[in-house]
N, C-alpha and C positions, 0 to 999 in steps of 0.2 A: 499772529492774528487769527481769530476764529470768525467764521461766518455762520449765522444761524438762520435757517429757513425750514419750512415744511414742504415736502415734495408731494403734496396732495391736497385736495379739498379746495373750496372757494376761498378767496381772500377774506381776511377778517373785516368785520364791519368797523365803522369809526369808533363805536363804543368798545369793541373788543381790542382795537389797536391801542386806544388810550389806556385800557386796562393792562395790556401786555407791556406798554411802555413803563408802567409803574412797577412791574415785576422785577425781581433781581435778574441780572444777566444770566442767560442760559435757560430761562423758563419759557416754555411754549405751551402747547395744548396737547392733551392726551385724550384720544377718542372723542374729539370734537368738544369736550366739556371739561375734562379734568386737567388741572395744571400738572405738568411734568417737566423734568429737566431734559431738554432736547438740544443737541448741537448737530445741525444738519446743513447740508450744502446742496443747492440746486444747480445742476449743470445746464448748459445751454441746450443740450440735446434732449432734455426731459420733455419738452413740448411735443417732440415727434415720437416719443416712446408710446407703446401701447399701455393700456391700463394695468397690464400684468408685467411686473419687473422680474428680472432674473436675480435670484438670490446668489450673493457671492459666497465663496467658501467659508469666509470668516464671519458671515452674517449670523446674527442671533435675533430671533423675533422679539420685538418690544411688547411685553406682556400686556401693557395698558391698551394697545390697539386691537387686541384679540377679543373683540366683543361682538356678539351676534348682531347682524344687521349693519356693521361698519366694515368697510373694506379699504380703509385709508392705507396709503403707502407712504411710509416715513423713512427717510434716510438720515442717519446721524453720522456726520463726518468730522473727523479731527483733522483740521487743515495742516497741522504740523507734520503729519505723516501721510496725509492724502488718501487714507483708506477709510471706507465706510465702516463704522462700528456696529450699526444696526440697520437691517433692511427688512421691511415687512411687506409681504406680497399682498396685493389687493385681492381679497377673498371674502367669503361669507362663511366663517367657521360655525361649528355647532353651537347652539345656545348654551350659555354657561350660567351658573348660579350667580345672581347679582351680588351676594355676600362675598363670593370668591373674587369677583371682579374688583369690588371695592377694596378688599384686603390686599389684592395683588398690586393695585395702583399705589396704595399707601406704602407697601413694602419698597417699591422702587423709589418713591419720593423720600422716604425716611432714610434709605441707605445711600442716597445720592451724595456724591462728594461735593457737588456744587452747593447743595443745601447746607451741608456742614460748614463749608467755607464761608457761606453767607452769614450763618447764624453765630458761628464761634466768635467773631470780633464783637458782636453785640451782646451775646449771652453766653460767654465762655464758661461761666461758672455752672451753668445748668446743662450745657450740651456736652455731656460726657459720654463715653462709650457705653456705660451702664444704662444711661437713659435711652440711648438709641436701641439697645437690645430690648429694653422693656417695651418701647413703643412698637418695635417690630413684632415682638411676641404677642402684644395685644391685637395687632392687625391679623396675625395668623389665627388667633382664637376667633376673631370675627369671621374669618374665612371658613373655619371649620364649623361655624354655627349651623350652616345649611346642612352639612353632613350629619350633625347631631340629631336632626329631625327624624332620622331613621330609627332612633330609639328614644324612649321617654321613661322617666321615673316620676311618679306623682305622689306627693304627700297629701294625705286626706285624713279626715277624722270627724268625730261628733263630740260635742260637749253638751250634755243634757243635765239640767238641774231643775228640781221642782219641789213644791211643798206638798207633803202627803199627810193625810189623816186616815188612820186605819183603826178598825175596831173588830175584834173577834170575840166569840162567846167565851165567857169566863175570865176575861181580862179587860183592863182599863184601856181606853183609847190612847193611841200613840200619835203624837204630832212631831213633825220635824222635816228637815230638808233631806231629800233623797237624790241620788245620782242615777241616771239611766232609766227614768220612768217610761218615756216615750221611745227610747232607744238607748242601748248601752253606750256610755261614753267610751270612746276609743280613738286610737290614732294608728295609722298604718302607712306602708309604702307599697305601691303597685307599679310594676314596670313591664314594658313591652319592648322587644328588640326585633326589628325586621331582619330576618336572616336571608331574605331573597327567595325567589321562586315560590312565593305564597306561604313560606314557613316563618313562624314567629316563635320567639322564646318569651315566656311569661313568668312572673313571680308575684307573690303577695305575702306580706308580713304584716300582721295586725295584732295589736295589743289592747286589752281592755283595762280601764282604770276607773276608780271612784272619784268623780269630780268634787265631791263634798270633802274628801280627806286627802286626795292625791295619791293614794296607794294603788298598787296593782290589783286588778280583779282576782287574779289567780296567783297565789303565793308560789314562788319558785318557777313560774312560767312567764318569760318575757313576752312571747308571742302566743298567748293562749287561744286567741280567736282564729288565727290562720298563720301558717308557715309552710308554703309550698312553692315548688318550681315546676314548670311544665313547658310543653311545646304544643303549638296548634298549627293547623293548616287545612287543606281541603279534606283531609281525612277526619277532622274533628279536633279534639283537644285531649291531651294526657297530662295529669297532674300527680305529683308525688309529694307527700308530706302530711301535715295536719290540716284538715279541711272539713267543711260541712258535709254531712250525709245528704242524700237526696230527699229523705223524708223531712229533714230540718229545713232545707233550702227550698225545694220545689213545692212541698205541701204546706208546711206551717208558714213559711214566709210569704206565700202567694194566696192561699185559700182563705185564711182568717183575715177579716178586715183589720184586725189589730196586729197582724203579722207575728213577729217574734218579740213583741214589746208590750208595753202598757201593763206591766206588773202581772197580776193574776188573770187579766183579760186575755192573755196569749193562749195559744192552743195547748201548751204543755200542762196547764192546770187540769184539763179534762182528758186530753189525749195522752194518758199516762204511758210513757214509752220507756221508762226505766233507763234513760241514758242511751238508748239505741239510736234514735234519730237526731242526735245532737252532733257535736264535732268529734272526729276520731283522729287519733295520731297514727303514725306508721302506716299510712294508707296510700293506695294507688287508685286513681279514678280515671275513667274514660267517658267523655261526652261526645256524642256523634254530632255531625252537622245536621241541620234541619232539612227534612225531606217532606215537601208539601205540608208543612206545619208540624210534622212529627219530629221528635227528638228522643233518643234513648240515652240512658246513662247507667254505668255500672262501676262499682267500687268494692275494694276489699281492704280491710285493715288487719294487719298481722297482730296488732295489740292496740285496742281502741283507746286505752287510758294511760299507758305508760310504756316503758321500753320492753323490748322482747327478752325472753329468757332463752339462753343458749340451749339448743337441742329440742325446743318445744315449738312445734309448728302451729299450735292452736291456742296461743296465749291471747285470751280475751278477743278472739277474732270476731269480726263483724262483716257481713255481706250487706251491700246496699245496691238496690236496683230501682230504676225508675223509667217511666214512659210519660212524655208530656206532649200535648197537642195544643197548638195555638193557631187560631184562624180568625182574624178580625176581632170582634168583641168576645169571642169564646176562648176560654182556657180550661183545659181538662188535665188532671194529673193523677197518676197511679204510682205509688211507691211501695217497696217491700224491703224490710230489714230483718236480719237474723243474727242472733248473738250466740256464740258457742256456749253450750250448757256447762262445761267444766268451770266457767268463770262466773256463773250465777251464784247468788247467795240465797238459795231457796229455803222455804220453811219446811215443816214436817210433811212428808208424803210426796215430795217432788221426786219424780223418777228420772231426772236427768235429761229431760227434753229441752231442745233449744228454744230460746225465746224468739217469737215470731211476731212481727208487727206489719200490718198492711193498712194503707191509707188511700182513700179515693176522694177526690174533690173536684169542684168546678166553679168557675165564676163566669158571669155574663154581664157585659157592660152595655146598658141601654142608652148611655149618654147622660140622661138625667139621673140615673141611679145604676149601681152595680150590685148584682145579687151574688151571694156566696153560699155554698153548701159543701159539707164534708162529712165523711164517714171513716171511722177507724176501728180495727179489730186487733186486739192484743191477746196473745196466747202464751201461757206459762211465764208470767212475770215473776215467779218465784215466791209467791206469798202463801199459797195454801195447798194447791195440788197441781199435778202435771196436766190436768185436763181443764184448768181454769181458763176462762175467757172473759173479756170485757169488751163492750161495744161503746163507741163514742160517736156523738153527733154534733153537727155545727150548722147553724143558719145565721146568715149575716147580711147586712146591706150597707152600702156606702153612697152618700148623696153629696156630690160636690156642687158648689155654686160660687163662682168667682174664686176669690182667695180663701174661701171658707170650705170646710168639709165636715160633715157629720157622719158618724158610722156607729153601728150597733151590732150586737151579736147575742145569740142564745146558744149555750153549750150544755150537753148532758152526757153523763157517763153512767151506765148501768153496771156498777162495779161491786156486785154483791160478794163475789169471791175475794176481791181485793180487800174489802172491809173485814174479812175474816170473821163473819158472824155478828158484827156489831149491829145495833138496832137500825142504823141508817144504812140504806142500801144503794144510794145513788148520789151523784153530784149534779147540781143544777146551777148554772151561772148566767147572769145577765150583765151586760156591759154596754155603756154608751160613751162615745168620745167625741171631741171637737178639736179641730185644728184651724188656726188662722195664720196664713203665710204672710209674714212681714216682708219677705223677699224670697228669692229662689233658695236661699240657704238658711234662713232663720224663720222660726215659727213659734207661736205660743199654743198651748194645748190645755185641755181639761179632760178629766176622766172621772167616771162614776161606775162602780161595779159592785155586785153583790153575789156571792157564791155560797151555796149551802153545802154543809158536810165536807168541807175541804181541809179542815184542821182537826187534830186530835185534841179533845178537851182535856183539861187538867185532871179530871176524874178517870180518864182513860176508858170510860164506859160508852161513849158515843162520840160521833164526829160533830164539830161545831161549824158555825157560819162565820164568814169574814166579809167585811165591807170596806171599800177603799174610795176615798175622794182625793183628787190630786189636781194641781194646776202647775204649769211649768213653762220653761223656755228651752228651746233647743237650737243650736247653731251647728251647721255643717261647714267644713272647710276642705 
């Protein structure tokens, strides 16, 4: 004979009693609410005991009662041997993760001999040892879900497709679908792991693709846009791998209202940087924490475009430095890049000077409109002489209203040396864009731009103009 009772807590209500009567033999209550298999015995002396019971030597805590805010004392007794199997002291243990509590209770229930004995006669065909193992494993996974919050991996991306009409001097107009007009189509993985004490491990892998054809943007490079791993903490962040330079990310991405997108309306059309301020491979970067709005960054690439050559410490090496200040509506950026002269492809007369590129820009957000201004100076880009220089300028404005946004820019490059004596001496560009956000992740857009002297004419005697009109759809995930 077995006697079943709970040695703590108020008596069950009539509703609870009727519910308990319908349960299989051996089922009681776990932590006031959860059903659990309990076989306990109340002794006559329990009423005179204090709320704290003495744990017996063979006592094992019932895991279901170990919940913050509950101090139930439960004794499970097997009357055939007269010894208590489980004794739980009345206490208030430390708060535990609800997911762990849930999983722990179900592990006890699923592994219960009485539950198995009850279910087997009725569902013998399905209650096998393998099924029990599967259910227990699922409960364990649920319990570990709370722990998994310490690290995260995010799949993200952009799919951008639009219709483009382009016309340049000396050629017929071209119409068609284009990928990545308002932002390059891409997908990537981004992860963060909390290492404790304020230290985190981070990584990013990002690949570009053409949504109109499905092919990779860069042949032979799976993660052409980013592939780095790093650590961050109170000291700042260190990244190792393929990543954006500061000129590309801090200046072009933030100062131009068109950012690094919208075809030739982006900064690279005018701020001719010869690949210096783009992405670099084999690089190490450091980003400081922010001090009163200021942040500094520094990076070095052992070989910006490919793998290193054994024994050569100056393979395509690139330096990248940056200073950024942000305070409320004001953002100011200064970046500097330098490329090793041995890896340039200069024209006649170049004396082997390093390519140097400096960019300075700022934005100010008035609420109803944001103003943009930028300046760039490039020296020795390898076209004409070691003393050649070019200056670039940018003015822009962004006007948001609700889900709509209108933005425009004017860019100019005084590149007489870059044009190598051609009749046209400068690039001038005008662009206007429009966005309408259908949701936080989806938008439609339109673009119109006109740039003078940006392409080489078929007669090779002068530079030609190019005009673009586009409308498209972009979705982020």
